[in-house]
MIDOSE-1310 file (N, C-alpha, C; in nm, 2 decimals, decimal comma, always signed):
residues 219
mpli	+11,59/-2,29/+2,55/+11,47/-2,32/+2,47/+11,44/-2,20/+2,38; +11,43/-2,23/+2,25/+11,41/-2,11/+2,17/+11,27/-2,06/+2,18; +11,26/-1,93/+2,18/+11,13/-1,86/+2,19/+11,06/-1,86/+2,06; +10,94/-1,91/+2,06/+10,86/-1,91/+1,93/+10,78/-1,77/+1,93
peep	+10,81/-1,70/+1,83/+10,74/-1,57/+1,83/+10,59/-1,59/+1,82; +10,52/-1,51/+1,90/+10,37/-1,53/+1,89/+10,32/-1,48/+1,76; +10,22/-1,55/+1,72/+10,16/-1,51/+1,59/+10,08/-1,38/+1,62; +10,09/-1,29/+1,53/+10,02/-1,17/+1,56/+9,87/-1,19/+1,55
qihe	+9,80/-1,13/+1,65/+9,66/-1,14/+1,66/+9,59/-1,03/+1,58; +9,51/-1,06/+1,49/+9,45/-0,96/+1,42/+9,31/-0,93/+1,48; +9,30/-0,82/+1,53/+9,17/-0,78/+1,59/+9,08/-0,73/+1,48; +8,95/-0,74/+1,52/+8,85/-0,70/+1,43/+8,86/-0,56/+1,38
saqg	+8,91/-0,48/+1,48/+8,93/-0,34/+1,44/+9,04/-0,31/+1,34; +9,12/-0,41/+1,32/+9,23/-0,39/+1,23/+9,20/-0,43/+1,09; +9,08/-0,48/+1,06/+9,05/-0,53/+0,93/+9,04/-0,41/+0,83; +9,03/-0,30/+0,87/+9,01/-0,19/+0,78/+8,93/-0,08/+0,85
prvt	+8,94/+0,03/+0,80/+8,87/+0,14/+0,86/+8,72/+0,12/+0,84; +8,65/+0,15/+0,95/+8,50/+0,14/+0,95/+8,44/+0,27/+0,90; +8,36/+0,25/+0,81/+8,30/+0,37/+0,75/+8,18/+0,41/+0,84; +8,18/+0,52/+0,89/+8,07/+0,57/+0,97/+7,97/+0,65/+0,88
pasg	+7,85/+0,61/+0,88/+7,75/+0,68/+0,79/+7,74/+0,82/+0,83; +7,73/+0,90/+0,73/+7,71/+1,04/+0,76/+7,58/+1,07/+0,83; +7,59/+1,16/+0,92/+7,47/+1,19/+1,00/+7,38/+1,28/+0,91; +7,25/+1,27/+0,93/+7,16/+1,35/+0,86/+7,03/+1,28/+0,84
rttp	+6,93/+1,35/+0,79/+6,80/+1,29/+0,77/+6,80/+1,21/+0,64; +6,73/+1,10/+0,65/+6,71/+1,02/+0,53/+6,60/+1,08/+0,45; +6,62/+1,10/+0,33/+6,52/+1,16/+0,24/+6,40/+1,07/+0,22; +6,28/+1,10/+0,27/+6,17/+1,01/+0,26/+6,13/+0,99/+0,12
tprp	+6,08/+0,87/+0,09/+6,03/+0,84/-0,04/+5,90/+0,93/-0,07; +5,90/+1,00/-0,17/+5,79/+1,09/-0,20/+5,66/+1,01/-0,22; +5,55/+1,05/-0,16/+5,43/+0,99/-0,18/+5,34/+1,06/-0,28; +5,27/+0,99/-0,35/+5,18/+1,06/-0,45/+5,08/+1,14/-0,38
vpgp	+5,05/+1,26/-0,43/+4,95/+1,35/-0,38/+4,82/+1,31/-0,44; +4,72/+1,28/-0,36/+4,59/+1,24/-0,42/+4,52/+1,36/-0,48; +4,46/+1,33/-0,59/+4,38/+1,44/-0,66/+4,25/+1,45/-0,60; +4,17/+1,54/-0,65/+4,03/+1,57/-0,59/+3,95/+1,44/-0,61
rpaa	+3,87/+1,42/-0,51/+3,78/+1,30/-0,52/+3,66/+1,33/-0,61; +3,63/+1,22/-0,69/+3,51/+1,24/-0,78/+3,39/+1,26/-0,69; +3,29/+1,33/-0,75/+3,16/+1,34/-0,67/+3,09/+1,21/-0,65; +3,04/+1,19/-0,53/+2,97/+1,06/-0,50/+2,85/+1,05/-0,58
pprp	+2,82/+0,93/-0,64/+2,70/+0,92/-0,72/+2,58/+0,93/-0,63; +2,47/+0,98/-0,68/+2,35/+1,00/-0,60/+2,29/+0,86/-0,55; +2,24/+0,86/-0,43/+2,19/+0,74/-0,38/+2,05/+0,71/-0,45; +2,03/+0,59/-0,48/+1,90/+0,56/-0,54/+1,79/+0,57/-0,45
grpg	+1,67/+0,59/-0,50/+1,55/+0,60/-0,42/+1,48/+0,73/-0,45; +1,35/+0,73/-0,42/+1,27/+0,85/-0,45/+1,29/+0,96/-0,35; +1,31/+1,08/-0,39/+1,32/+1,19/-0,29/+1,19/+1,21/-0,22; +1,19/+1,23/-0,10/+1,07/+1,26/-0,03/+1,04/+1,41/-0,04
parp	+0,92/+1,45/-0,02/+0,89/+1,59/-0,03/+0,95/+1,67/+0,07; +1,00/+1,79/+0,03/+1,07/+1,88/+0,12/+0,97/+1,94/+0,21; +0,99/+1,93/+0,34/+0,89/+1,98/+0,43/+0,96/+2,09/+0,52; +0,89/+2,20/+0,54/+0,95/+2,30/+0,62/+0,95/+2,26/+0,76
tppa	+1,05/+2,31/+0,84/+1,06/+2,28/+0,98/+0,95/+2,35/+1,06; +0,87/+2,27/+1,13/+0,76/+2,33/+1,21/+0,81/+2,42/+1,32; +0,74/+2,52/+1,35/+0,79/+2,61/+1,46/+0,78/+2,54/+1,59; +0,86/+2,59/+1,69/+0,87/+2,53/+1,82/+0,74/+2,53/+1,89
qrtp	+0,66/+2,64/+1,88/+0,53/+2,64/+1,95/+0,43/+2,70/+1,85; +0,31/+2,66/+1,87/+0,20/+2,71/+1,79/+0,09/+2,75/+1,87; +0,02/+2,86/+1,83/-0,10/+2,91/+1,90/-0,22/+2,87/+1,82; -0,30/+2,78/+1,87/-0,42/+2,74/+1,79/-0,50/+2,86/+1,74
repa	-0,54/+2,85/+1,62/-0,62/+2,95/+1,56/-0,76/+2,91/+1,55; -0,85/+3,00/+1,56/-0,99/+2,97/+1,54/-1,02/+2,94/+1,40; -1,08/+2,82/+1,37/-1,11/+2,78/+1,23/-1,21/+2,88/+1,17; -1,19/+2,90/+1,04/-1,28/+2,99/+0,97/-1,40/+2,91/+0,90
vkpg	-1,39/+2,77/+0,91/-1,49/+2,69/+0,84/-1,62/+2,70/+0,92; -1,73/+2,72/+0,86/-1,86/+2,71/+0,92/-1,94/+2,60/+0,85; -1,92/+2,47/+0,90/-1,99/+2,36/+0,83/-2,14/+2,37/+0,84; -2,20/+2,31/+0,74/-2,35/+2,30/+0,74/-2,40/+2,21/+0,85
psap	-2,53/+2,19/+0,85/-2,59/+2,10/+0,96/-2,54/+1,96/+0,95; -2,50/+1,91/+0,84/-2,45/+1,77/+0,83/-2,31/+1,75/+0,87; -2,23/+1,86/+0,89/-2,09/+1,85/+0,92/-2,07/+1,90/+1,06; -1,98/+1,84/+1,14/-1,95/+1,88/+1,27/-1,87/+2,01/+1,27
aasg	-1,86/+2,07/+1,39/-1,78/+2,19/+1,40/-1,64/+2,16/+1,37; -1,57/+2,26/+1,31/-1,43/+2,24/+1,27/-1,34/+2,24/+1,40; -1,24/+2,16/+1,40/-1,15/+2,15/+1,51/-1,02/+2,22/+1,48; -0,95/+2,26/+1,58/-0,82/+2,33/+1,57/-0,71/+2,23/+1,56
psaa	-0,58/+2,27/+1,53/-0,47/+2,18/+1,52/-0,45/+2,09/+1,65; -0,48/+2,15/+1,77/-0,45/+2,07/+1,89/-0,55/+1,95/+1,90; -0,67/+1,97/+1,85/-0,76/+1,85/+1,85/-0,72/+1,75/+1,75; -0,67/+1,79/+1,63/-0,62/+1,70/+1,54/-0,50/+1,62/+1,59
asap	-0,41/+1,69/+1,66/-0,30/+1,62/+1,71/-0,33/+1,52/+1,82; -0,43/+1,55/+1,90/-0,47/+1,46/+2,01/-0,55/+1,34/+1,97; -0,60/+1,34/+1,85/-0,69/+1,23/+1,81/-0,60/+1,10/+1,79; -0,65/+0,99/+1,84/-0,57/+0,86/+1,83/-0,55/+0,83/+1,69
agaa	-0,43/+0,77/+1,66/-0,39/+0,74/+1,52/-0,49/+0,65/+1,45; -0,55/+0,56/+1,52/-0,64/+0,46/+1,46/-0,79/+0,50/+1,47; -0,82/+0,61/+1,53/-0,96/+0,65/+1,55/-1,02/+0,69/+1,42; -1,15/+0,66/+1,40/-1,22/+0,70/+1,28/-1,36/+0,74/+1,32
asvp	-1,40/+0,86/+1,29/-1,53/+0,91/+1,33/-1,63/+0,88/+1,22; -1,76/+0,88/+1,25/-1,86/+0,85/+1,15/-1,87/+0,96/+1,05; -1,85/+1,09/+1,10/-1,84/+1,20/+1,01/-1,71/+1,27/+1,04; -1,62/+1,29/+0,94/-1,49/+1,35/+0,97/-1,50/+1,50/+1,02
qiql	-1,41/+1,54/+1,10/-1,40/+1,68/+1,14/-1,34/+1,76/+1,02; -1,38/+1,89/+1,01/-1,33/+1,97/+0,91/-1,25/+2,09/+0,97; -1,13/+2,11/+0,92/-1,04/+2,21/+0,97/-0,99/+2,30/+0,85; -1,00/+2,43/+0,86/-0,96/+2,52/+0,76/-0,83/+2,59/+0,80
ipas	-0,73/+2,59/+0,71/-0,60/+2,66/+0,74/-0,60/+2,77/+0,63; -0,62/+2,90/+0,67/-0,62/+3,01/+0,58/-0,48/+3,02/+0,50; -0,49/+3,03/+0,37/-0,37/+3,05/+0,29/-0,40/+3,10/+0,16; -0,31/+3,17/+0,09/-0,33/+3,21/-0,04/-0,32/+3,09/-0,14
aega	-0,36/+3,11/-0,26/-0,34/+3,00/-0,36/-0,19/+2,96/-0,37; -0,10/+3,07/-0,37/+0,04/+3,04/-0,38/+0,10/+2,97/-0,26; +0,04/+2,99/-0,14/+0,09/+2,94/-0,02/+0,01/+2,82/+0,03; -0,09/+2,77/-0,04/-0,17/+2,66/+0,01/-0,09/+2,53/+0,02
ldaa	+0,00/+2,51/-0,08/+0,07/+2,38/-0,07/+0,17/+2,38/+0,04; +0,23/+2,49/+0,07/+0,32/+2,50/+0,19/+0,24/+2,48/+0,32; +0,12/+2,54/+0,32/+0,04/+2,52/+0,44/+0,00/+2,37/+0,46; -0,02/+2,30/+0,35/-0,06/+2,16/+0,35/+0,06/+2,08/+0,40
eeav	+0,18/+2,12/+0,36/+0,30/+2,05/+0,40/+0,32/+2,07/+0,55; +0,30/+2,19/+0,60/+0,31/+2,21/+0,74/+0,21/+2,13/+0,82; +0,09/+2,12/+0,77/-0,01/+2,04/+0,84/+0,03/+1,90/+0,84; +0,09/+1,85/+0,74/+0,14/+1,71/+0,74/+0,25/+1,69/+0,84
dlll	+0,34/+1,78/+0,85/+0,44/+1,77/+0,95/+0,38/+1,77/+1,09; +0,28/+1,85/+1,12/+0,22/+1,85/+1,25/+0,15/+1,72/+1,28; +0,09/+1,66/+1,18/+0,02/+1,53/+1,19/+0,12/+1,42/+1,23; +0,23/+1,42/+1,15/+0,33/+1,32/+1,18/+0,40/+1,33/+1,31
dsgr	+0,42/+1,46/+1,35/+0,48/+1,49/+1,48/+0,39/+1,45/+1,60; +0,26/+1,45/+1,57/+0,16/+1,41/+1,68/+0,14/+1,26/+1,69; +0,20/+1,19/+1,60/+0,19/+1,04/+1,61/+0,12/+0,97/+1,49; +0,07/+1,05/+1,40/+0,00/+0,99/+1,28/+0,11/+0,91/+1,20
apge	+0,07/+0,80/+1,15/+0,16/+0,72/+1,06/+0,15/+0,79/+0,92; +0,26/+0,79/+0,85/+0,26/+0,85/+0,71/+0,16/+0,79/+0,62; +0,13/+0,66/+0,63/+0,03/+0,59/+0,55/-0,11/+0,63/+0,58; -0,13/+0,71/+0,68/-0,27/+0,75/+0,71/-0,31/+0,89/+0,65
vlvi	-0,21/+0,95/+0,58/-0,24/+1,08/+0,53/-0,24/+1,08/+0,37; -0,34/+1,15/+0,32/-0,35/+1,17/+0,17/-0,36/+1,32/+0,15; -0,28/+1,37/+0,06/-0,27/+1,51/+0,02/-0,32/+1,53/-0,12; -0,42/+1,62/-0,14/-0,48/+1,64/-0,27/-0,45/+1,79/-0,31
ttgd	-0,41/+1,81/-0,43/-0,39/+1,94/-0,49/-0,49/+1,97/-0,60; -0,55/+2,09/-0,59/-0,64/+2,13/-0,70/-0,58/+2,20/-0,82; -0,46/+2,26/-0,79/-0,38/+2,32/-0,90/-0,26/+2,24/-0,95; -0,15/+2,30/-0,94/-0,03/+2,23/-0,98/+0,00/+2,11/-0,89
phpw	+0,04/+2,00/-0,95/+0,06/+1,88/-0,87/+0,18/+1,90/-0,77; +0,18/+1,82/-0,67/+0,30/+1,83/-0,58/+0,42/+1,78/-0,65; +0,54/+1,83/-0,62/+0,66/+1,79/-0,69/+0,69/+1,64/-0,67; +0,65/+1,58/-0,56/+0,67/+1,44/-0,55/+0,59/+1,36/-0,65
athe	+0,46/+1,40/-0,66/+0,37/+1,33/-0,76/+0,43/+1,35/-0,90; +0,47/+1,46/-0,93/+0,53/+1,48/-1,07/+0,65/+1,39/-1,09; +0,74/+1,38/-0,99/+0,86/+1,30/-1,00/+0,82/+1,15/-1,01; +0,73/+1,10/-0,93/+0,69/+0,96/-0,94/+0,61/+0,93/-1,06
lsfg	+0,53/+1,02/-1,11/+0,46/+0,99/-1,24/+0,55/+0,98/-1,36; +0,67/+1,04/-1,35/+0,77/+1,03/-1,46/+0,82/+0,89/-1,48; +0,80/+0,80/-1,38/+0,84/+0,66/-1,39/+0,72/+0,57/-1,43; +0,61/+0,63/-1,46/+0,49/+0,56/-1,50/+0,38/+0,56/-1,41
dasy	+0,26/+0,55/-1,46/+0,14/+0,55/-1,38/+0,13/+0,43/-1,29; +0,17/+0,31/-1,34/+0,16/+0,19/-1,26/+0,24/+0,20/-1,14; +0,37/+0,25/-1,15/+0,46/+0,26/-1,04/+0,41/+0,36/-0,94; +0,35/+0,47/-0,99/+0,30/+0,57/-0,90/+0,18/+0,52/-0,81
waqh	+0,09/+0,45/-0,87/-0,03/+0,40/-0,80/+0,01/+0,28/-0,71; +0,11/+0,21/-0,75/+0,16/+0,10/-0,67/+0,20/+0,15/-0,53; +0,26/+0,26/-0,52/+0,30/+0,32/-0,39/+0,17/+0,36/-0,31; +0,07/+0,41/-0,38/-0,06/+0,44/-0,32/-0,11/+0,31/-0,25
dtgd	-0,11/+0,20/-0,33/-0,17/+0,07/-0,28/-0,09/+0,02/-0,17; +0,04/+0,04/-0,17/+0,12/-0,01/-0,06/+0,08/+0,06/+0,07; +0,06/+0,19/+0,07/+0,00/+0,26/+0,18/+0,10/+0,27/+0,30; +0,23/+0,29/+0,28/+0,32/+0,30/+0,39/+0,38/+0,44/+0,39
dvfy	+0,33/+0,53/+0,31/+0,38/+0,67/+0,32/+0,28/+0,77/+0,28; +0,30/+0,90/+0,31/+0,21/+1,00/+0,26/+0,20/+1,00/+0,11; +0,08/+1,01/+0,06/+0,05/+1,00/-0,08/+0,00/+1,13/-0,13; +0,05/+1,18/-0,24/+0,01/+1,31/-0,30/-0,06/+1,28/-0,44
adaa	-0,17/+1,34/-0,46/-0,25/+1,31/-0,58/-0,32/+1,44/-0,63; -0,34/+1,44/-0,76/-0,41/+1,56/-0,81/-0,56/+1,54/-0,79; -0,64/+1,65/-0,78/-0,78/+1,64/-0,76/-0,85/+1,56/-0,87; -0,80/+1,56/-0,99/-0,86/+1,49/-1,10/-0,86/+1,34/-1,07
algr	-0,76/+1,29/-0,99/-0,74/+1,15/-0,97/-0,79/+1,11/-0,83; -0,87/+1,20/-0,77/-0,91/+1,17/-0,63/-1,01/+1,06/-0,63; -1,09/+1,04/-0,74/-1,18/+0,93/-0,74/-1,11/+0,79/-0,73; -0,99/+0,78/-0,77/-0,91/+0,66/-0,77/-0,85/+0,63/-0,63
aasr	-0,83/+0,74/-0,55/-0,76/+0,72/-0,43/-0,85/+0,66/-0,32; -0,79/+0,57/-0,24/-0,86/+0,50/-0,14/-0,87/+0,59/-0,01; -0,96/+0,56/+0,08/-0,99/+0,64/+0,20/-0,87/+0,63/+0,29; -0,84/+0,73/+0,36/-0,74/+0,74/+0,46/-0,79/+0,82/+0,58
pvvv	-0,74/+0,79/+0,70/-0,79/+0,86/+0,82/-0,79/+1,02/+0,80; -0,68/+1,07/+0,74/-0,67/+1,21/+0,73/-0,65/+1,25/+0,58; -0,73/+1,34/+0,53/-0,71/+1,40/+0,39/-0,68/+1,54/+0,40; -0,58/+1,59/+0,34/-0,54/+1,73/+0,33/-0,56/+1,78/+0,19
vavn	-0,64/+1,88/+0,17/-0,66/+1,94/+0,04/-0,59/+2,08/+0,04; -0,51/+2,10/-0,06/-0,44/+2,22/-0,09/-0,51/+2,29/-0,21; -0,59/+2,39/-0,18/-0,66/+2,47/-0,29/-0,56/+2,57/-0,35; -0,47/+2,51/-0,43/-0,35/+2,59/-0,48/-0,38/+2,63/-0,63
ggse	-0,50/+2,66/-0,66/-0,53/+2,70/-0,80/-0,63/+2,60/-0,86; -0,62/+2,60/-0,99/-0,71/+2,51/-1,07/-0,85/+2,58/-1,09; -0,93/+2,52/-1,17/-1,06/+2,58/-1,20/-1,15/+2,57/-1,08; -1,25/+2,66/-1,08/-1,35/+2,66/-0,97/-1,43/+2,52/-0,97
etav	-1,45/+2,47/-1,08/-1,53/+2,34/-1,09/-1,45/+2,23/-1,03; -1,31/+2,23/-1,06/-1,23/+2,12/-1,00/-1,22/+2,13/-0,85; -1,21/+2,26/-0,80/-1,20/+2,27/-0,65/-1,33/+2,24/-0,58; -1,44/+2,29/-0,64/-1,57/+2,26/-0,58/-1,60/+2,11/-0,58
galp	-1,56/+2,04/-0,69/-1,59/+1,90/-0,69/-1,49/+1,82/-0,60; -1,37/+1,87/-0,57/-1,28/+1,80/-0,49/-1,32/+1,79/-0,35; -1,38/+1,89/-0,29/-1,41/+1,89/-0,15/-1,51/+1,79/-0,11; -1,62/+1,77/-0,17/-1,71/+1,66/-0,13/-1,65/+1,52/-0,14
talt	-1,57/+1,50/-0,25/-1,51/+1,37/-0,26/-1,40/+1,35/-0,16; -1,33/+1,45/-0,13/-1,23/+1,44/-0,02/-1,29/+1,42/+0,11; -1,41/+1,47/+0,14/-1,48/+1,45/+0,26/-1,52/+1,30/+0,28; -1,55/+1,24/+0,16/-1,59/+1,09/+0,17/-1,46/+1,01/+0,18
raga	-1,35/+1,06/+0,15/-1,22/+0,98/+0,16/-1,16/+1,00/+0,30; -1,20/+1,10/+0,37/-1,14/+1,12/+0,51/-1,21/+1,04/+0,61; -1,14/+0,96/+0,68/-1,20/+0,88/+0,79/-1,23/+0,95/+0,91; -1,13/+1,04/+0,95/-1,15/+1,12/+1,08/-1,13/+1,27/+1,06
lliv	-1,05/+1,31/+0,97/-1,02/+1,46/+0,96/-1,00/+1,50/+0,82; -1,06/+1,61/+0,78/-1,04/+1,68/+0,65/-0,98/+1,81/+0,68; -0,86/+1,84/+0,63/-0,80/+1,97/+0,64/-0,79/+2,04/+0,50; -0,84/+2,16/+0,50/-0,85/+2,23/+0,37/-0,76/+2,36/+0,39
cgdp	-0,67/+2,37/+0,30/-0,58/+2,49/+0,30/-0,61/+2,58/+0,18; -0,64/+2,70/+0,21/-0,67/+2,79/+0,10/-0,74/+2,92/+0,15; -0,80/+2,99/+0,06/-0,87/+3,12/+0,09/-1,00/+3,09/+0,16; -1,01/+3,15/+0,28/-1,13/+3,11/+0,37/-1,26/+3,14/+0,30
qrin	-1,28/+3,26/+0,24/-1,40/+3,29/+0,18/-1,44/+3,20/+0,06; -1,34/+3,17/-0,02/-1,36/+3,08/-0,13/-1,40/+2,94/-0,08; -1,33/+2,89/+0,02/-1,36/+2,76/+0,07/-1,49/+2,75/+0,14; -1,53/+2,85/+0,21/-1,66/+2,85/+0,27/-1,77/+2,85/+0,17
amlg	-1,75/+2,92/+0,06/-1,85/+2,92/-0,05/-1,85/+2,78/-0,11; -1,74/+2,72/-0,13/-1,74/+2,58/-0,18/-1,80/+2,48/-0,09; -1,78/+2,50/+0,04/-1,84/+2,40/+0,13/-1,99/+2,42/+0,14; -2,03/+2,55/+0,13/-2,18/+2,57/+0,12/-2,24/+2,52/+0,00
agv	-2,17/+2,52/-0,11/-2,23/+2,47/-0,24/-2,21/+2,32/-0,26; -2,11/+2,26/-0,21/-2,08/+2,12/-0,24/-2,08/+2,03/-0,13; -2,08/+2,07/+0,00/-2,07/+1,98/+0,11/-2,20/+1,98/+0,19
């Protein structure tokens, strides 16, 4: 019986040389390098007044105010802090914080911080300046008188006003007066009006001798 030659079997390995990829790192695709970020646009809204950080502890100072017969004895910062937020006395207490004309506004800001830290609501505080207006008032008045007084009528934040506009301001439990300059007539006239606007406490920041003379003449 004749032998039939077997057909040659072609293995996969015989199809041709297999190319082995060269070893080495694959060059990564270069990524774009981000440039500097543009500055973020300012957030809308009115800037609040910059307040100094209150000190950790305070030593109550003896008030320099000597009110007349119609005014009660002045109270220190501790008494103001302990007063209930909603309490209103028939005659407000008077507290004097000694300060120069240049430092009166800073003293008023510090007093506001202490009031808020003690539990007073921002809408319970009115700040009056006899000299240069508070920066917040200047900023808000740049948007118009109506917008400025609308925030006063809302009554949900500390309001800053010039002594000349005190007659338009409504009563609040606490009124802080910064005697930071201005004419003698303006300052003397502001204190009696501020006293009628204060429901529980009137704080006056300024020169003690000058304020005592004003209180004696106008309150």
